[in-house]
C-alpha positions in Angstrom: 5.1 1.4 -18.9 6.7 2.7 -15.7 4.9 6.1 -16.1 1.6 4.3 -16.7 2.1 2.0 -13.7 2.2 5.1 -11.4 -1.5 5.7 -11.9 -2.9 2.2 -12.0 -5.5 1.2 -9.5 -3.5 -1.8 -8.2 -2.8 -2.3 -4.5 0.9 -3.0 -5.2 3.1 -2.3 -8.2 6.6 -3.8 -8.6 9.1 -3.2 -11.3 10.7 -6.4 -12.6 14.4 -7.1 -13.0 14.0 -10.9 -13.3 12.2 -12.7 -16.1 11.1 -9.6 -17.9 14.7 -8.5 -18.5 17.2 -10.3 -20.8 20.6 -11.1 -19.3 22.5 -8.5 -21.4 20.0 -5.8 -20.3 20.2 -6.4 -16.5 22.6 -3.6 -15.8 20.8 -0.8 -17.6 17.4 -2.0 -16.4 18.6 -2.0 -12.8 19.7 1.6 -13.1 16.4 2.6 -14.8 14.3 0.9 -12.1 16.3 2.4 -9.3 15.8 5.9 -10.7 12.1 5.3 -11.2 11.4 4.0 -7.7 13.4 6.9 -6.2 11.6 9.5 -8.4 8.3 11.4 -8.1 4.9 10.8 -9.4 3.8 7.6 -7.6 0.3 7.4 -6.3 -0.9 5.4 -3.3 0.2 1.9 -4.3 2.7 -0.2 -2.4 5.9 0.0 -4.4 8.5 -2.7 -5.0 11.0 -4.4 -7.2 11.4 -8.0 -8.2 15.1 -8.7 -8.1 16.8 -11.7 -9.6 17.0 -14.9 -7.5 20.1 -16.0 -5.5 21.0 -18.7 -8.1 22.0 -15.8 -10.5 25.0 -13.4 -10.3 22.7 -10.3 -10.1 20.8 -10.4 -6.8 23.2 -8.4 -4.6 23.7 -5.7 -7.2 19.9 -5.4 -7.7 19.2 -4.9 -4.0 22.1 -2.6 -3.3 21.5 -0.2 -6.3 17.7 0.0 -5.8 17.7 0.4 -2.0 20.6 2.9 -2.2 18.8 5.0 -4.7 15.6 5.1 -2.7 17.5 5.7 0.5 19.3 8.7 -1.0 16.1 10.3 -2.4 13.9 12.5 -0.3 10.4 11.2 0.4 11.0 8.0 -1.7 9.6 4.7 -0.5 10.4 1.1 -1.2 7.8 -1.1 0.4 8.8 -4.6 -0.8 11.4 -6.6 -2.5 9.9 -9.6 -4.4 12.4 -12.5 -4.2 11.8 -15.1 -6.9 12.6 -18.8 -6.9 12.8 -19.1 -3.1 13.7 -22.8 -2.5 15.1 -22.6 1.0 14.8 -20.3 4.1 18.4 -19.3 3.6 17.3 -17.3 0.5 15.1 -15.0 2.5 17.5 -14.9 5.4 20.3 -13.7 3.1 18.1 -11.0 1.7 17.0 -10.0 5.2 20.6 -9.5 6.3 21.5 -7.5 3.2 18.4 -5.3 3.6 19.2 -4.7 7.3 22.7 -3.5 6.4 21.4 -1.2 3.7 18.6 0.2 5.8 21.2 1.0 8.5 23.6 2.6 6.1 20.9 4.8 4.6 19.0 5.7 7.7 15.9 3.8 6.8 13.7 2.0 9.4 15.3 -1.4 10.0 12.8 -4.0 8.9 10.7 -1.5 7.0 11.2 -3.1 3.6 9.2 -6.3 3.4 9.9 -9.4 1.4 7.4 -11.2 -0.9 8.7 -14.7 -1.3 7.8 -16.4 -4.6 7.4 -20.2 -4.3 8.3 -21.6 -7.6 9.6 -25.2 -7.3 9.1 -28.4 -5.4 11.8 -27.6 -2.8 10.2 -24.2 -2.1 6.9 -25.8 -1.6 8.3 -28.4 0.9 10.1 -25.6 2.8 7.3 -23.0 2.7 6.6 -23.1 6.4 10.1 -22.1 7.4 10.2 -19.5 4.6 7.0 -17.9 5.9 8.3 -17.8 9.5 11.0 -15.2 8.7 9.8 -11.9 10.2 10.5 -9.7 7.2 8.4 -11.9 4.9 5.1 -10.3 4.4 3.6 -12.4 1.6 4.0 -15.8 -0.1 3.4 -15.8 -3.8 2.7 -18.8 -6.0 5.0 -18.8 -9.1 2.9 -21.1 -11.3 5.1 -21.3 -14.5 8.3 -22.4 -12.8 6.5 -24.6 -10.4 4.7 -26.4 -13.2 8.1 -26.9 -14.9 9.6 -28.1 -11.6 6.9 -30.7 -11.3 7.2 -31.9 -15.0 3.5 -30.9 -15.5 2.3 -31.7 -19.0 1.1 -28.3 -20.1 2.4 -25.1 -21.7 -0.6 -22.9 -20.6 0.2 -21.3 -17.3 -2.7 -21.4 -14.9 -4.9 -23.8 -16.9 -5.5 -27.5 -16.1 -3.1 -29.8 -17.8 -4.8 -31.8 -20.6 -6.0 -35.1 -19.2 -6.5 -33.9 -15.7 -10.3 -33.7 -15.8 -11.2 -34.2 -12.1 -10.4 -31.6 -9.5 -7.8 -28.9 -9.7 -4.2 -29.8 -10.4 -3.0 -26.8 -8.5 -5.1 -27.3 -5.4 -2.3 -28.8 -3.2 0.2 -26.1 -4.0 -2.4 -23.3 -3.5 -3.5 -24.8 -0.1 0.1 -25.5 1.1 1.0 -21.9 0.5 -2.2 -20.6 2.0 -1.9 -22.7 5.2 1.7 -21.6 5.7 0.8 -17.9 5.2 -2.1 -18.0 7.6 -0.1 -19.9 10.2 2.4 -17.0 10.2 -0.1 -14.1 9.8 1.0 -13.0 6.3 -0.6 -12.6 2.9 -1.1 -15.3 0.3 -1.0 -14.2 -3.3 -1.8 -16.2 -6.4 0.6 -15.8 -9.4 -0.1 -14.4 -12.8 -2.3 -15.6 -15.7 -0.3 -15.2 -18.9 -3.1 -14.9 -21.5 -3.4 -11.2 -20.7 -6.1 -10.5 -23.3 -8.4 -13.2 -22.1 -10.0 -11.4 -19.1 -12.8 -13.9 -18.7 -10.3 -16.7 -18.4 -8.4 -14.6 -15.8 -11.6 -14.2 -13.9 -12.3 -17.9 -13.9 -8.8 -18.8 -12.7 -8.6 -16.0 -10.1 -12.0 -17.1 -8.7 -10.5 -20.3 -7.5 -7.8 -18.8 -5.4 -10.2 -16.1 -4.2 -12.7 -18.7 -3.1 -9.9 -20.5 -1.1 -9.2 -17.2 0.8 -6.2 -15.8 -1.1 -5.6 -12.1 -0.6 -5.0 -11.2 -4.2 -3.5 -12.2 -7.6 -0.7 -10.8 -9.7 -1.8 -9.0 -12.9 0.4 -8.6 -16.0 -1.8 -6.1 -17.9 -4.0 -3.2 -16.9 -7.0 -5.0 -18.4 -6.8 -7.6 -15.6 -6.8 -5.1 -12.7 -10.6 -4.3 -12.6 -11.4 -8.0 -12.7 -8.9 -8.8 -9.9 -10.2 -6.0 -7.7 -13.8 -7.2 -8.1 -13.0 -10.9 -7.7 -11.0 -10.5 -4.5 -13.6 -8.2 -2.9 -16.7 -9.8 -1.4 -20.0 -9.6 -3.2 -22.3 -6.9 -1.9 -24.8 -9.3 -0.3 -21.9 -11.2 1.4 -20.5 -8.0 2.8 -23.8 -6.8 4.0 -24.6 -10.1 5.7 -21.2 -10.2 7.4 -21.7 -6.8 8.9 -25.2 -7.9 10.0 -23.7 -11.0 11.7 -21.2 -8.9 13.6 -23.8 -6.4 14.8 -26.2 -9.2 15.8 -23.6 -11.2 17.6 -22.3 -8.2 19.5 -25.7 -7.4 20.8 -26.7 -11.0 21.7 -23.5 -11.6 23.6 -23.9 -8.3 25.6 -25.8 -8.1 28.9 -28.6 -6.2 27.1 -29.0 -9.1 24.6 -29.0 -11.8 27.2 -25.2 -12.7 27.1 -25.9 -15.6 24.9 -23.1 -17.2 22.8 -25.3 -19.1 20.2 -28.4 -17.4 18.8 -30.7 -17.4 15.8 -30.3 -14.7 13.1 -33.4 -15.4 10.9 -33.1 -19.1 10.1 -29.3 -19.2 10.7 -27.6 -20.1 13.9 -24.6 -17.8 14.7 -21.9 -18.2 17.3 -18.3 -17.3 17.9 -17.1 -19.2 14.8 -19.7 -17.3 12.7 -18.2 -14.0 14.1 -14.7 -15.0 13.0 -15.9 -15.9 9.5 -17.8 -12.6 9.3 -14.8 -10.7 10.4 -12.9 -12.0 7.4 -15.5 -11.0 4.9 -16.2 -7.6 6.5 -12.5 -6.8 6.6 -12.1 -7.6 2.9 -15.1 -5.4 2.1 -13.9 -2.5 4.2 -10.4 -2.7 2.7 -12.1 -2.5 -0.7 -14.0 0.6 0.3 -17.4 -1.1 0.1 -20.4 0.6 1.7 -23.2 -1.1 3.6 -26.4 -1.2 1.5 -28.6 -3.2 3.8 -30.4 -2.2 6.9 -28.5 -2.5 10.2 -29.4 -5.0 12.9 -32.4 -4.1 15.0 -32.5 -5.7 18.5 -35.8 -7.6 19.0 -38.4 -5.8 21.1 
């Protein structure tokens, strides 16, 4: 699985030491993961490790062994540590301090290893703003299964609506709370996994909700989910083309040549500064996904 992960077209790949590893296998798994992240063969993905949470006895050993292995290997990179079950800002502060020590010891850029903080219980959701404010935190991640258990939600199907909840989305508050905190602090918001890995259409349906809200991506658990995720979190072609058109039109109309106007008509649509900001979001997502403009560029009126 590690060898296969090195060539997958995902934006980020992390090797898991938490829920995917049984307690008696933690030590051998840690050594194997450290060697893999320090070894060759990785492509262009961001690389990381999910360590065990601070309520376990394994966190410090996970971080020390993995970072030390990467720090001792030439040309090796560790981009992110995924910290699960973050209930309080002290969890990310403790990891930040430990990473700073290890980066200093091994001659790595201080602050270069980011933290993805996984919000997985009611306390974490209440404290999410403080968690997002820690400078090393680069993403907030919804941990749906543990959050559902924390809330006593009546379902065993992670990501699906609990039976009887037939109006709205039972996860909307959690998704929006995490999203607002992430945007307030300029970091990424990532939706958690969908566990029925063979049901790609269900994955697409669930991922579409968080993508519509503005999330930056979603965890995948199986290669079959990657193509769907990359498609869903990229703009549709017509949306991308229209966003680029708005940016071109607004730039011209606000210039001296275009009359220095702040609100103008583009076809039957009024555009203004707010339109430009919205278009920037869609255009940036499209450019990051490598999309190419397929429509004609803006032509100033004669």
